[in-house]
N, C-alpha and C positions, 0 to 999 in steps of 0.2 A: 478500585484500580482497574484500569483498562490494559489488557495485555494482548499483543499481537505476536504470534509465534510462527516462524517459518512461512511467511506470506510470499506467495508467488503470483504474478499476474502476466498473462500472455495475450497477445493479439494474434489472430489467425492460428489458433492452436492446432497442432498436427498438420499444418500445411507447409508448402515449400517456403512461403514468405513469413513464417512464424517469427514474432518479435517477443523476447522475454524482457519486460520492462521493470518488473520488481523481482529481485532474485534472493529468495530465502532470507527475508528480512524480519527481524524480531524487535519489538519495542514494548516498553511499559510506561504508562502514564498514571500519575497519581489521580485520586478522585477530585481534587481541587486544583485550581490553577488555570493557566492559559498556555496553549500550545500553538505554535506557528510553524507551518510548513513553508519553507522558502525554496524557490527554484525558478528557473527560466520559464517563460510562457511556453506552454506545450509540453512541459516535462512530466505531465500526468500526475500532478499532486492530488487531484480530486479522486483518482482511483485508489490511492492509499487511504484516503479518508473513508471511502466506501467500504473498505475491508473491515473496519470496526463493526459495521452492522452485520456482516456475514458471520462474525465470530461470536456474537452475543448468545 
């Protein structure tokens, strides 16, 4: 199982123009199956996918 717990992602961290794009989000995925992340172009879906590799 893949588990993401309390994931946060910022751009320009600790600067005046800081943007908090992923806010305290948790997910669990089974070992088998297919997962699709849907969202508008530019909604930073790829950053959430990269979070998996940081939590391994």
